C-alpha positions in Angstrom: 147.2 121.5 156.1 147.6 117.7 156.2 150.9 116.8 154.3 149.6 113.3 153.7 146.5 114.7 151.8 148.8 116.8 149.6 150.9 113.8 148.8 147.9 111.6 148.1 146.6 114.2 145.7 150.0 114.5 144.1 150.3 110.7 143.5 146.8 110.6 142.0 147.6 113.5 139.6 150.9 111.7 138.7 149.2 108.4 137.7 146.1 109.9 136.0 146.1 110.3 132.3 143.2 112.7 132.4 142.6 115.8 134.5 141.1 115.2 137.9 138.3 117.5 139.2 138.1 118.5 142.9 134.9 116.4 143.1 136.7 113.3 141.7 139.6 113.8 144.1 137.2 114.2 147.0 135.4 111.0 146.0 138.6 108.9 145.6 140.1 110.2 148.8 136.8 110.0 150.6 136.9 113.4 152.1 134.0 115.8 152.5 135.6 119.3 152.5 136.4 120.7 149.0 138.4 123.5 150.7 141.0 121.0 151.9 141.5 119.6 148.4 141.7 123.0 146.9 144.2 124.1 149.6 146.3 121.0 148.8 146.2 121.8 145.1 147.3 125.4 145.7 150.1 124.2 147.9 151.3 121.8 145.2 151.1 124.5 142.6 153.1 126.9 144.7 155.8 124.2 145.3 156.0 123.4 141.6 156.3 127.0 140.6 158.9 127.8 143.3 161.0 124.8 142.3 160.6 125.4 138.5 161.2 121.7 137.9 160.3 119.6 134.9 156.5 119.8 135.5 153.8 122.0 136.8 150.1 121.8 137.9 147.6 122.9 135.2 143.9 123.5 135.6 142.5 122.2 132.3 139.2 120.5 131.1 137.4 120.9 134.4 140.2 119.4 136.5 143.8 119.5 137.4 146.7 117.7 135.7 150.5 117.5 136.0 152.1 118.8 132.8 155.6 119.0 131.6 157.1 122.4 131.3 157.2 123.8 127.8 160.9 124.7 128.3 161.7 121.0 127.9 159.6 120.2 124.9 162.6 119.8 122.6 163.8 116.8 124.6 160.4 115.4 125.2 159.7 115.5 121.4 162.9 113.5 120.8 161.7 110.9 123.2 158.2 110.7 121.8 159.1 110.6 118.1 157.1 107.5 117.5 153.8 109.0 118.6 150.8 108.7 116.4 150.6 111.1 113.4 149.2 114.6 113.9 145.7 115.4 112.7 145.4 116.1 109.0 144.3 119.5 107.6 140.9 118.0 106.9 140.6 116.6 110.4 141.6 120.0 111.9 139.0 121.8 109.7 136.3 119.3 110.7 137.2 119.6 114.4 137.1 123.4 114.3 133.6 123.3 112.8 132.5 120.8 115.5 134.1 122.9 118.3 132.5 126.1 117.2 129.1 124.8 116.0 128.4 122.0 118.4 126.1 120.3 118.7 126.3 119.7 115.0 125.2 117.0 112.5 127.3 115.6 109.7 125.3 117.2 106.9 126.0 120.7 108.4 129.7 119.9 108.7 129.8 118.7 105.1 127.9 121.8 103.9 130.4 124.1 105.5 133.5 122.1 104.3 132.0 121.3 100.9 133.2 117.6 101.0 132.3 114.3 102.5 133.5 114.0 106.2 132.6 110.4 107.0 136.2 109.2 107.2 137.4 112.2 109.1 134.6 111.9 111.6 135.5 108.2 112.1 139.1 109.1 112.9 138.1 111.8 115.3 135.7 109.4 117.1 138.4 106.7 117.3 140.8 109.1 118.8 138.1 110.2 121.3 138.5 113.8 120.3 134.8 114.0 119.4 131.8 112.1 120.6 128.2 111.3 119.5 125.9 113.4 121.7 122.7 111.8 120.5 120.5 111.9 117.5 118.6 114.8 116.0 114.8 114.6 115.8 114.6 115.0 112.1 114.1 112.5 109.3 116.9 110.0 109.3 117.7 110.8 112.9 121.3 111.8 112.1 124.0 111.7 114.9 124.9 114.9 116.7 128.6 115.5 117.3 130.4 117.5 120.0 133.9 117.7 121.4 135.2 115.7 124.4 137.5 116.2 127.4 140.3 114.8 125.2 139.8 117.8 122.8 140.1 120.2 125.7 143.3 118.5 126.9 144.8 118.3 123.5 144.4 122.1 122.9 145.1 123.1 126.5 141.7 124.6 127.1 140.0 124.9 130.5 136.6 124.8 128.7 135.1 125.8 125.4 134.9 129.4 126.4 138.7 129.5 126.0 138.4 128.9 122.2 139.7 132.0 120.3 136.9 134.2 119.0 136.5 134.6 115.3 137.9 138.1 115.7 141.1 136.8 117.4 141.5 134.2 114.6 141.1 137.0 112.0 143.6 139.2 113.8 146.1 136.3 114.0 145.7 135.6 110.3 146.3 139.3 109.5 149.4 139.3 111.8 150.8 136.2 110.1 150.4 137.7 106.6 152.3 140.9 107.6 155.1 139.0 109.4 155.4 136.3 106.8 154.7 133.4 109.2 
């Protein structure tokens, strides 16, 4: 395998703030053969896993991204203490509804939550965690919401199929009650 190709891909992954798909890498590098890109990614993954350094290659949100190893999160958290606040409970509830029910309109979200969600939706849109997918063909033509690539990255999901099932969530809640977590 061409070492230069591997290092080009590594440098692109290093500077990208979003996951890069094989197609995107092929386009940037101007190479026809996907197999060469995949081979280079596998070689990088093997090197990172063998070295067990501060980062690793993660397949996430339809692409590949360099991630810091969870072993070092304590120090990373210290460095990033001034990051934006986490999502509120209301934002997490709204986001969960959107993730599981998408495409979904605001009135459906509000029906499930039992409260107005306008402010929460605005915050989620501003943070690019959700997006407007279009408008529903009903009176008033309300906006339809869905999650974004940022959502997948944020929750370390390869795609929406990786969301826990309602049964898994129920089992987790039962385990938490019995262990006191």
